[in-house]
N, C-alpha and C positions, 0 to 999 in steps of 0.2 A: 367117301370121304370128299375126293373132287366135286363129287355131283351136289353134296349140300353147299361148300363154297358156292357153286357158281350158282344155284337157286337161291342164296342167301343173297350175293351180289347182285342176282337179276333182280330180286325184291329192293331192294336198298334201292337201285339205279331207277326202278319203277316208281320209287313214294318221293325220288327225289324229283322228276320229271312231274309228277301227281303234284307236288308241293309250289314248284315252280310255276303251273300252269293255272293254279290258284291265285296266285299272286295278281293283283290289281295293274293293270298298266295302263300308259296313256294312249290315246287312240294314234298320236303327231305329238312330235316334240319337236324342237329346234333348241341346240344351243351355240351361241357366236360368243365371239367376244364384246364385250361392252362396248356400245356407238357411245355411248357421253356417261359421265357421273352424274350420279344422285345427289344434288346439291343438302349438305348438311346431314348426308344419312350414312354411320360409319357401315350398315348392314344394307347399301340400295334400296328398293324399294321391291317389298311382293304383294300383289294382288290376285285375289278371286273371284271368280263370280261360279255359277254352282256346274261344275264340269271343269272349269277354265284357270289357268294356273299363267299370271305374268310374272316374271322374277325380270328385275333392271339393274345394273351395275350391279352384281352379288356375286359372293366368291362360293367356291366349291364348300367353304366352312357354313357358309349362310343357308345353302343348301341343306346340309347333314342337319343341322341344327335347327331348320323350320321341319325338314324330315322326321326327324326323332325324338324333337323336343329337350334340346341341350345346351348349353350355352358355349361361350367362345373355349372359357378355359377348362370344359369337360371333352374337347377334343385335342388329343394328340397325334399330330401326325408330320405329316410335310411343312416347309414354309411356304411355298405356296400355295396352299389352301387359303391362305387369308391374304395372299398377294391377286392372283391371279382374276380377272372380273370377265364375269359374262350376261350377257340374256338370255332367258329362257323363257321361252314361248310352249306351251303343252296342255294339249287339249284332251278328256276323255271322250267315251263312245257318245254321252249323253251327260244330263244331270246331275252331278253327284258332289255330296258334303265336301267340307275341309280334311275331316280325317280321312276321309277316300281318298282326296287328294295327296296327303301327306303320304298313304301307305304306296299310292301310285309315284311320285317321287323316290320312296325309297327303293322301289324296282330299277327307276333311271337310274340312281345313283349305281346300282349294282351295275346295270347291263352297259350304261355309255363311258362310266368312271372308270368300273372296274372295282367299287368301293368292298373292301371285307376288313373286317374289324372284331376285335373282340372287346369284353368287358371289364373294367379294373375299378376298385374299391381304392381310392386317396385319399387321405386326409390333406388337409390342404387350405390355407391362408382364406379367409373368405369374407363377408360382407352380411349381415343380419338387419333386415328391413323390421321395424318395430315401431311401437306408435309413440310420440314422446309425451311428455307428462301432462302436459297440457290439452293431451286430446288432438285428432286427426282434422284436420282440414277439407278431406275429399267431401267431393256430391255426387252424392250419390245415381246414378247415370236412369234415363226414365225412358221406358218403351223398352222396343227391340232395336237392335243395332251392332254393325261389327265392330272390331276392335280399330280405332283409328289413332295415330299421333302422326304431328307434322312439327319436324323441328325448324329451329330459324338461325341463325349466327347467336341470337344471344337467348334461345330458352326453347321451350318445347311445349306441345300442348295435346292430350291425349284423351278419347271420347272412348267409352263402354270399354276401357282398360281395366284389368285387376290387379292387385300388387306383384302378385308374380310376375304375371306378363311385363309389366314396368321394370321389373329386377330382371328379367330376361334381358331388357332392353339396354338397359344403365352397365349390366357385365360385359357387355362387349368393350365400351371406351375404358373402364375400368381394368379388363382383362385379368378379373377375379370374380370366385362362384356369387351369385347374391342368391341367399335365399330366404321366402319371405314369410317374417314370422311375426305378423300382425292381428294374423289372425280374421283380417277383413276377408271376406267371402264373395261381396258382391262387385258388381262391375261401376268404377264410377268414372266422373269427368273430373278434370283439373290442368291447371298450367303451370308452368315452372320461368321466371324472369330471374334470368342470371346478373342484369345489371346493377342493382345494388350492390351486390357482395362482389363484383369484380370490383366496383369503385369504392367500396369499404378497403378492399385491401390495397390496391393505389393509395388513398388518401394517408392511409397510414403507414405507404411507404414500403409496403411487401406486395414481393413479386406473386401475382395472381398466383394459386396454387386450384389444379384441376378439380382434384378427389374433395379437398376441402371447399373449396366453392361449392361443389356438389354438395355433402353433407351440409353445410350452412344452409341452402337452399330447400334443399326436401325437408328442414325443420323447420325454416322460416314458411316457406310458401304452403305446407302440404302437412304439417305436424306431422314430418314421419324421420326418424332417427335410421339410421347406416352405422351399424355399430359392426367391430370389426370382432371376427374370431374365427376358431379352429374347428371345421367341418368334415366329416367322411365324404366325399364327395364321388358320385358312379362317373367315371371317365371313360370314353370311347376313346379305344385307341386303335388307330388304323394299322391295319396289315397290308393293305395293297390299295394304292388309288394312282390313276392315271390322269391325265389332258385326256379332256373329249375332242374325237376330229368334228369339224363343225359339218351340220345340215340344215 
């Protein structure tokens, strides 16, 4: 009996070691406290080239979101995940696509942050992106290109962006899950200018409300509605994570 247990344990340990060895990892990676804030960006800035990842002024939550494809409100963990800011520079052994880089980030989170988690399904208040009755005003992107977005103090410009990617972006400041229900599957170029919507609130004698202005601007500039609803959401519950040491 003891021999069988020992054999099973040995096989289990061998399987775990083999699994770990198969996980893609960066050849080199540096994690340091953020050198400077990225202006107008809730999530700092993440840029990739084949085999290279540069993240400026990002939080641990940002890294988790990028690696696992979740939104802020889908991460349940300690407060510092959203508060401590880092610069991350990582390189693979050779050119690889973003999907592979995200797997490498999962390994980095496990090795350098000690991240472990489990998933739960929770019913949460959410927003749904839908098309307004008048139709959308989005311009379909031409050719090939990486998703691009640039914020300013009163607006944002996006290119080669899907509606779900845009939903992921606005879910951060909204602190609420955003689900794409537009049925739009292409990539689009668009711009939003919040100025007239802020001015309308001021002229009406009302204190500008960020959520109300966003809802009005989406419908006015993009022909996209943001509707409140309840949604069953997959939540990543952090069991353990620690702040990484510098290197």
